[in-house]
Structures are given as C-alpha cells and as structure tokens.
DRENDO-719612 format. One record per atom (N, C-alpha, C): atom name; x, y, z. Coordinates in steps of 0.1 Angstrom, whole numbers. Layout:
# DRENDO-719612
CA:X:Y:Z
...
END
This chain:
# DRENDO-719612
N:1189:-652:849
CA:1179:-657:839
C:1176:-672:843
N:1164:-675:842
CA:1159:-688:845
C:1161:-698:833
N:1167:-709:836
CA:1170:-719:826
C:1157:-727:822
N:1157:-734:811
CA:1146:-742:807
C:1144:-753:817
N:1154:-759:822
CA:1153:-769:832
C:1146:-764:844
N:1149:-752:849
CA:1143:-746:860
C:1128:-743:858
N:1125:-738:846
CA:1111:-736:843
C:1103:-749:843
N:1109:-759:837
CA:1102:-772:837
C:1100:-777:851
N:1111:-776:859
CA:1110:-781:873
C:1099:-774:881
N:1099:-761:880
CA:1089:-753:887
C:1075:-757:882
N:1073:-758:869
CA:1059:-761:864
C:1055:-775:868
N:1064:-784:868
CA:1061:-798:872
C:1056:-798:886
N:1064:-792:895
CA:1060:-791:909
C:1046:-784:911
N:1045:-773:905
CA:1032:-765:907
C:1020:-773:902
N:1021:-780:890
CA:1010:-787:885
C:1007:-800:893
N:1018:-806:898
CA:1016:-818:906
C:1009:-814:919
N:1013:-803:925
CA:1007:-799:938
C:993:-795:936
N:990:-788:924
CA:976:-785:921
C:967:-797:921
N:972:-808:916
CA:964:-821:916
C:964:-827:929
N:973:-823:938
CA:974:-829:951
C:980:-843:951
N:989:-845:942
CA:996:-858:942
C:1010:-857:945
N:1016:-868:950
CA:1030:-869:954
C:1039:-872:942
N:1052:-871:944
CA:1061:-875:933
C:1059:-890:929
N:1058:-899:939
CA:1056:-913:935
C:1044:-915:927
N:1033:-908:930
CA:1020:-909:923
C:1022:-905:909
N:1028:-893:907
CA:1030:-888:893
C:1040:-897:886
N:1050:-901:892
CA:1060:-910:885
C:1053:-923:880
N:1044:-928:889
CA:1037:-940:885
C:1027:-938:873
N:1020:-926:873
CA:1011:-923:863
C:1019:-921:849
N:1031:-915:850
CA:1039:-912:838
C:1048:-924:834
N:1048:-935:842
CA:1056:-947:839
C:1071:-944:840
N:1075:-938:851
CA:1089:-935:853
C:1092:-937:867
N:1105:-937:870
CA:1109:-939:884
C:1108:-926:892
N:1105:-927:905
CA:1104:-915:914
C:1117:-908:914
N:1128:-915:914
CA:1141:-908:915
C:1143:-900:903
N:1140:-904:891
CA:1142:-896:879
C:1133:-884:879
N:1120:-886:884
CA:1111:-874:885
C:1117:-864:895
N:1122:-869:906
CA:1128:-860:916
C:1139:-852:910
N:1147:-858:902
CA:1159:-851:895
C:1154:-841:885
N:1143:-844:878
CA:1137:-834:869
C:1132:-822:877
N:1125:-825:889
CA:1119:-814:897
C:1129:-806:904
N:1142:-810:905
CA:1152:-801:910
C:1162:-796:899
N:1157:-798:887
CA:1164:-793:875
C:1178:-799:873
N:1180:-811:877
CA:1192:-818:875
C:1192:-827:862
N:1180:-831:858
CA:1179:-839:846
C:1169:-832:837
N:1170:-835:824
CA:1160:-830:814
C:1155:-842:806
N:1142:-844:806
CA:1136:-856:800
C:1135:-855:785
N:1133:-866:779
CA:1131:-867:765
C:1117:-862:761
N:1115:-860:748
CA:1102:-855:744
C:1091:-865:748
N:1094:-878:747
CA:1084:-889:751
C:1080:-887:765
N:1090:-886:774
CA:1087:-884:788
C:1080:-871:791
N:1083:-861:784
CA:1076:-848:786
C:1061:-850:783
N:1058:-857:772
CA:1044:-860:768
C:1037:-868:778
N:1044:-878:784
CA:1038:-887:794
C:1036:-879:807
N:1045:-870:811
CA:1043:-862:823
C:1031:-853:821
N:1030:-846:809
CA:1019:-837:806
C:1006:-845:807
N:1005:-856:801
CA:993:-864:801
C:989:-868:815
N:999:-872:823
CA:997:-876:837
C:992:-864:845
N:996:-852:841
CA:991:-840:849
C:978:-834:843
N:974:-840:831
CA:962:-835:825
C:964:-821:818
N:976:-818:813
CA:979:-805:807
C:985:-808:793
N:986:-798:785
CA:993:-799:772
C:1008:-798:775
N:1016:-805:767
CA:1030:-805:769
C:1036:-791:769
N:1031:-782:761
CA:1037:-768:761
C:1036:-761:774
N:1026:-765:782
CA:1023:-759:795
C:1034:-762:805
N:1042:-772:802
CA:1053:-775:811
C:1064:-764:810
N:1063:-756:800
CA:1074:-746:798
C:1068:-732:798
N:1056:-731:803
CA:1049:-718:805
C:1057:-709:815
N:1059:-697:812
CA:1066:-688:821
C:1057:-678:827
N:1044:-680:826
CA:1034:-671:833
C:1036:-672:848
N:1035:-662:855
CA:1038:-661:869
C:1025:-663:877
N:1024:-672:886
CA:1012:-674:895
C:1012:-662:905
N:1001:-659:910
CA:1000:-649:921
C:1010:-651:932
N:1011:-664:936
CA:1020:-667:947
C:1034:-665:943
N:1038:-669:931
CA:1052:-667:927
C:1055:-652:925
N:1045:-644:920
CA:1047:-630:918
C:1049:-623:932
N:1042:-628:942
CA:1043:-623:956
C:1057:-626:961
N:1062:-638:959
CA:1075:-642:963
C:1086:-634:957
N:1084:-631:943
CA:1094:-623:936
C:1094:-609:941
N:1082:-604:944
CA:1081:-590:949
C:1088:-589:963
N:1085:-599:972
CA:1091:-599:985
C:1106:-599:984
N:1111:-608:975
CA:1126:-609:973
C:1132:-596:968
N:1125:-590:959
CA:1130:-577:954
C:1130:-566:964
N:1120:-566:973
CA:1120:-556:984
C:1131:-559:994
N:1133:-572:997
CA:1144:-575:1006
C:1158:-572:1000
N:1159:-574:987
CA:1172:-571:981
C:1174:-556:981
N:1164:-548:978
CA:1165:-533:978
C:1168:-528:992
N:1161:-534:1002
CA:1164:-530:1016
C:1178:-533:1020
N:1183:-544:1016
CA:1197:-548:1019
C:1207:-539:1012
N:1204:-535:1000
CA:1213:-526:993
C:1213:-512:1000
N:1201:-508:1004
CA:1199:-495:1010
C:1206:-495:1024
N:1205:-506:1031
CA:1212:-507:1044
C:1227:-507:1042
N:1232:-514:1032
CA:1247:-514:1030
C:1251:-500:1026
N:1244:-493:1018
CA:1248:-480:1014
C:1248:-470:1026
N:1238:-471:1034
CA:1237:-463:1046
C:1249:-466:1056
N:1252:-479:1057
CA:1263:-483:1066
C:1276:-478:1060
N:1278:-479:1047
CA:1290:-474:1040
C:1292:-459:1043
N:1281:-451:1041
CA:1281:-437:1044
C:1284:-433:1058
N:1278:-441:1067
CA:1281:-438:1082
C:1296:-441:1085
N:1301:-452:1080
CA:1315:-455:1082
C:1324:-445:1076
N:1321:-440:1064
CA:1329:-430:1057
C:1328:-417:1065
N:1317:-413:1070
CA:1316:-401:1078
C:1324:-402:1091
N:1323:-414:1097
CA:1330:-416:1110
C:1345:-415:1107
N:1350:-421:1096
CA:1364:-420:1092
C:1368:-406:1090
N:1360:-398:1083
CA:1363:-384:1081
C:1364:-377:1094
N:1354:-379:1103
CA:1354:-373:1116
C:1367:-376:1124
N:1371:-389:1124
CA:1383:-393:1132
C:1395:-387:1125
N:1396:-387:1112
CA:1407:-382:1105
C:1409:-367:1108
N:1398:-359:1108
CA:1398:-345:1110
C:1402:-342:1125
N:1398:-350:1134
CA:1402:-348:1148
C:1417:-351:1150
N:1422:-361:1143
CA:1436:-365:1145
C:1445:-354:1138
N:1440:-347:1128
CA:1448:-337:1121
C:1448:-324:1129
N:1438:-322:1137
CA:1437:-309:1145
C:1436:-312:1160
N:1447:-316:1166
CA:1446:-320:1180
C:1442:-308:1189
N:1445:-296:1185
CA:1442:-284:1194
C:1426:-283:1195
N:1420:-286:1184
CA:1405:-286:1184
C:1400:-296:1194
N:1406:-308:1195
CA:1402:-318:1204
C:1403:-314:1219
N:1414:-307:1222
CA:1416:-302:1235
C:1406:-291:1239
N:1401:-284:1229
CA:1392:-273:1232
C:1378:-278:1236
N:1375:-290:1232
CA:1362:-296:1235
C:1359:-300:1249
END
C-alpha cells in the first residue's frame, strides 16, 4: 500500500516536471530550501499545511491535488509492466520448481531400481 508521504512525493515530482522546473526553482517559488523539498520528494519528510499550500500555489494547482491518487497513463504502463514481470518471475520459479522436483523423482526412482539402470 502506498503511504500518504509517497503519494505526495510522486505528485510533487510529476507536477514539477509538467511545469518543466527544477527542485531549486520550485523551492524558491514556495519559499523553502531545496534540501527540504528534496526530502519531501523522496518521502522522507512531510510538510506542514502552510508549506503544502505554498507548494500547491507554486505549482499552480489546488492543495488537494497533491494527494490525488489518479494514475497517469505513464504510471499505469509502469504498473502493468511491473505486474507482467512479477507474474513471469512467479511462473518461471514455479516451472523451475516443477523441473527440479521431476528431476529429483527421476533420480530417486533410478537409485531405487538399479537393475532398470543396467538394462538401459
């Protein structure tokens, strides 16, 4: 589950990039330090309501939009790709487990029946 800090961080970055501005530029517009903005954008710090309002104003959006969980087409594509990769990884692990299990059964049956081995 995504935390509120992570949602805020993602929305800040996306809105800042849409405007084509850097962290220092946004920090200056919002009257805060670049370091503090960077910490918010990596979900390490959570700003006060006053700072949230200043960030929203600097981005030209309503404050509630900083917490929007709507998924952009790019983010939806990233999530879909990750889900596909996760499913492929699980399928490969399952197939590998089955192959190892079958190989173990084959080896075990050969060791139990040495006469069968000699007949081959």
